[in-house]
C-alpha positions as CSV (number, residue, x, y, z in Angstrom):
1,M,-115.4,-117.7,27.9
2,E,-118.3,-115.7,28.8
3,F,-118.6,-112.1,28.0
4,N,-119.3,-110.2,31.6
5,V,-120.7,-106.5,31.4
6,S,-120.0,-105.5,34.5
7,T,-116.3,-106.9,34.7
8,F,-116.0,-104.9,31.3
9,I,-117.1,-101.8,32.7
10,L,-115.2,-102.4,35.7
11,E,-112.0,-103.0,33.3
12,I,-112.8,-99.7,31.7
13,I,-113.5,-97.8,34.8
14,N,-109.7,-99.1,36.0
15,F,-108.1,-98.0,32.7
16,L,-109.8,-94.7,32.8
17,I,-108.3,-94.4,36.5
18,L,-105.0,-95.7,35.3
19,I,-105.2,-93.2,32.6
20,W,-106.2,-90.4,35.4
21,I,-103.3,-91.6,37.6
22,L,-100.5,-91.8,34.8
23,Q,-101.8,-88.4,33.6
24,R,-101.6,-87.1,36.9
25,L,-98.6,-88.8,38.4
26,F,-96.4,-89.2,35.5
27,Y,-97.5,-87.8,32.3
28,K,-98.0,-84.5,33.4
29,P,-94.7,-84.1,35.5
30,L,-93.1,-85.7,32.4
31,L,-94.6,-83.0,30.1
32,E,-93.4,-80.2,32.5
33,V,-89.7,-81.9,32.8
34,I,-90.0,-82.1,28.8
35,A,-91.1,-78.5,28.7
36,K,-88.4,-77.2,31.0
37,R,-86.0,-79.4,29.3
38,K,-87.1,-77.6,26.0
39,Q,-87.3,-74.1,27.3
40,F,-83.8,-75.1,28.7
41,I,-82.3,-76.2,25.3
42,D,-84.3,-73.4,23.8
43,Q,-82.6,-70.9,26.1
44,S,-79.4,-72.7,25.7
45,L,-79.7,-72.2,22.1
46,A,-80.5,-68.6,22.4
47,D,-77.7,-68.1,24.5
48,A,-75.5,-70.0,22.0
49,K,-77.1,-67.9,19.3
50,I,-76.3,-64.5,21.5
51,M,-72.6,-66.1,22.1
52,Q,-72.1,-66.7,18.5
53,Q,-73.3,-63.2,17.4
54,Q,-71.2,-61.5,20.3
55,A,-68.3,-64.0,18.9
56,E,-69.1,-62.7,15.3
57,E,-69.1,-59.1,16.8
58,Q,-65.9,-59.6,18.5
59,R,-64.2,-61.0,15.4
60,S,-65.3,-58.4,13.3
61,L,-64.3,-55.8,15.7
62,Y,-60.9,-57.8,15.7
63,E,-60.6,-57.7,12.1
64,N,-61.5,-54.0,12.1
65,R,-59.1,-53.0,14.4
66,Q,-56.3,-55.2,12.6
67,K,-57.1,-53.1,9.4
68,L,-57.1,-50.1,11.5
69,W,-54.1,-51.3,13.3
70,E,-52.3,-52.0,9.8
71,Q,-53.1,-48.5,8.4
72,E,-51.9,-46.7,11.6
73,K,-48.6,-48.6,11.1
74,Q,-48.2,-47.6,7.2
75,A,-49.3,-44.2,8.4
76,A,-46.7,-44.2,11.2
77,L,-43.7,-45.8,9.0
78,K,-44.8,-43.0,6.2
79,A,-44.5,-40.4,8.9
80,L,-41.2,-42.0,10.0
81,H,-39.9,-42.1,6.6
82,Q,-41.2,-38.4,6.1
83,Q,-39.2,-37.1,9.3
84,I,-36.3,-39.2,8.2
85,D,-36.5,-37.5,5.0
86,V,-36.6,-34.2,6.6
87,E,-34.1,-34.9,9.2
88,R,-31.6,-35.9,6.3
89,R,-32.2,-33.1,4.3
90,A,-31.8,-30.4,7.2
91,Q,-28.5,-32.4,8.2
92,L,-27.5,-32.1,4.6
93,D,-28.3,-28.4,4.3
94,Q,-26.6,-27.6,7.9
95,L,-23.6,-29.8,6.5
96,N,-23.4,-27.8,3.3
97,I,-23.7,-24.5,5.4
98,E,-20.8,-25.6,7.7
99,L,-18.9,-26.4,4.5
100,E,-19.7,-23.0,2.8
101,Q,-18.5,-21.5,5.7
102,E,-15.3,-23.3,6.3
103,R,-14.7,-22.7,2.4
104,Q,-15.3,-19.0,3.4
105,K,-12.8,-19.0,6.1
106,I,-10.5,-20.6,4.0
107,N,-10.7,-18.1,1.2
108,V,-10.6,-15.4,3.6
109,T,-7.7,-17.2,4.9
110,L,-5.9,-17.4,1.7
111,Q,-6.8,-13.9,0.7
112,R,-5.3,-12.6,4.2
113,Q,-2.3,-14.7,3.2
114,Q,-2.3,-13.3,-0.2
115,R,-2.7,-9.8,0.9
116,E,0.0,-10.1,3.4
117,L,2.5,-11.7,0.9
118,Q,1.6,-8.9,-1.5
119,Q,2.1,-6.4,1.0
120,Q,5.4,-8.0,2.0
121,A,6.7,-8.1,-1.3
122,E,5.4,-4.2,-1.9
123,K,7.3,-3.3,1.3
124,K,10.1,-5.1,0.2
125,A,10.2,-3.5,-3.1
126,L,9.7,-0.1,-1.4
127,Q,12.6,-0.7,0.7
128,N,14.8,-1.6,-2.2
129,G,13.4,1.1,-4.2
130,A,13.9,3.8,-1.3
131,R,17.6,2.2,-0.8
132,F,18.1,2.2,-4.5
133,A,16.9,5.9,-4.9
134,G,18.9,6.6,-2.3
135,M,21.8,5.4,-3.7
136,L,21.1,7.2,-7.0
137,L,20.1,10.4,-5.4
138,K,23.2,10.4,-3.6
139,Q,25.7,9.5,-6.5
140,S,23.7,12.1,-8.8
141,A,23.7,14.9,-6.1
142,S,25.4,18.0,-7.2
143,P,25.2,21.9,-7.1
144,E,23.6,21.9,-10.4
145,L,20.8,19.5,-9.3
146,E,20.2,21.8,-6.0
147,A,20.2,24.9,-8.5
148,K,17.0,23.3,-10.2
149,I,15.1,22.3,-6.8
150,F,16.1,25.7,-5.7
151,G,14.2,27.3,-8.7
152,M,11.3,25.0,-8.2
153,L,10.9,26.2,-4.5
154,L,10.9,29.8,-6.0
155,D,8.1,28.8,-8.4
156,N,6.5,26.7,-5.3
157,L,6.4,30.2,-3.3
158,N,4.2,31.9,-5.9
159,T,1.8,29.3,-5.7
160,L,1.5,28.6,-1.8
161,P,-1.7,27.2,-0.4
162,A,-3.8,29.7,1.3
163,A,-3.1,28.5,4.9
164,C,0.9,28.9,4.3
165,T,0.4,32.3,2.9
166,L,-1.5,33.2,6.2
167,C,1.2,31.4,8.4
168,L,3.9,33.7,6.7
169,Q,1.7,36.9,7.1
170,M,1.2,36.4,10.9
171,S,4.7,35.8,11.2
172,G,5.2,39.4,9.8
173,T,3.2,40.8,13.0
174,K,6.8,40.2,15.0
175,K,9.0,42.9,15.0
176,S,11.8,40.4,13.5
177,V,11.2,37.3,11.8
178,P,14.0,34.7,11.8
179,I,14.4,32.1,9.1
180,K,16.9,29.9,9.2
181,I,18.0,28.4,5.6
182,I,19.8,24.8,5.3
183,S,21.2,23.7,2.0
184,A,23.3,20.6,1.2
185,Y,25.6,22.8,-0.9
186,P,26.7,26.5,-0.4
187,L,24.2,28.6,-2.0
188,K,25.6,31.4,-4.4
189,D,24.7,35.1,-3.6
190,E,22.4,35.3,-6.8
191,L,20.3,32.5,-5.2
192,R,20.3,33.7,-1.8
193,L,19.3,37.5,-3.1
194,Q,16.3,35.9,-5.2
195,L,15.4,33.5,-2.1
196,E,15.4,36.8,0.2
197,Q,13.4,39.1,-2.3
198,K,10.7,36.5,-2.5
199,L,10.5,35.8,1.1
200,S,10.5,39.7,1.9
201,S,7.5,39.9,-0.5
202,L,5.7,37.6,1.5
203,I,6.4,38.7,4.8
204,N,5.8,42.3,5.5
205,S,8.6,42.8,8.5
206,Q,12.5,42.8,9.2
207,I,13.7,39.6,8.5
208,N,17.0,37.9,9.8
209,F,17.9,35.3,7.2
210,K,20.4,32.6,8.8
211,Y,22.1,30.2,6.3
212,H,23.6,26.6,7.0
213,Q,24.9,23.8,5.1
214,D,24.2,20.2,5.7
215,I,25.4,17.5,3.3
216,E,22.5,15.1,4.8
217,L,20.0,16.9,2.6
218,I,21.6,15.2,-0.6
219,A,20.6,18.1,-2.6
220,G,18.0,20.9,-1.8
221,I,16.7,23.4,0.8
222,R,15.0,23.4,4.2
223,M,13.6,26.5,5.5
224,D,12.5,26.9,9.2
225,I,10.3,30.0,9.4
226,G,9.2,29.8,13.5
227,A,6.9,26.7,13.8
228,W,6.6,26.3,9.9
229,V,9.3,24.0,8.2
230,L,9.4,24.1,4.4
231,N,11.1,21.2,2.7
232,A,12.7,21.1,-0.8
233,N,15.3,18.3,-0.4
234,L,16.1,15.1,-1.3
235,Q,16.5,13.4,2.1
236,H,12.7,14.7,2.9
237,E,11.6,13.1,-0.2
238,L,13.6,9.7,0.8
239,I,12.1,9.7,4.2
240,G,8.4,10.1,2.9
241,F,9.3,7.4,0.5
242,A,10.7,5.2,3.5
243,E,7.3,6.2,5.7
244,I,5.1,5.0,2.5
245,A,7.0,1.7,3.0
246,N,6.3,1.0,6.4
247,E,2.6,2.1,6.3
248,S,2.3,-0.5,3.9
249,K,2.5,-3.1,6.3
């Protein structure tokens, strides 16, 4: 086989032309496709990395939110327990107050009932005492007892209060002063004389003495000097004793 230079040169030229054609029509578009593919892959990797970062951020945010929610839940449970304790203590305090009020009401009711029972017992005792004293005084009444009461009356006339003395002096401004003297037993003359002398020394006016007898007085004297009444008899004392019994209700 003979080596032909012109043919070799033509082959070289053809080869170069082929290379240029390949580079122009095939290799360059291929490189562009590869570059675009590489750019797409890089962009996809960058997007994936960004998405991964975002996912990590979301995961971290979720974990933080989870921790925060757990803390808030624990704080809420603690606050709820504290509120329940406060409410329970408040209800217990209110219950204790209500129980104390009920206890006080019961004590007041019991004390009132005890006072009522005591007052009833005292009233009954006073009534029984009044009846017993009345029976005893009626049985022991006598002219001698009345004479003793009369002596006490004369002594009391010597120590009358200023208001009573003034009342007797005002009665003396009249021309005649009627004095009604009531006794359970007939008064002896010497007793009447003592009483008239004593009253005459207290009243500077003419006195009109009137004597009456009333066995209801049991023993003692009652004097009516105008609107002024002086009692020194057992009936008046028994009435006062009975009034004390009625006032003790």
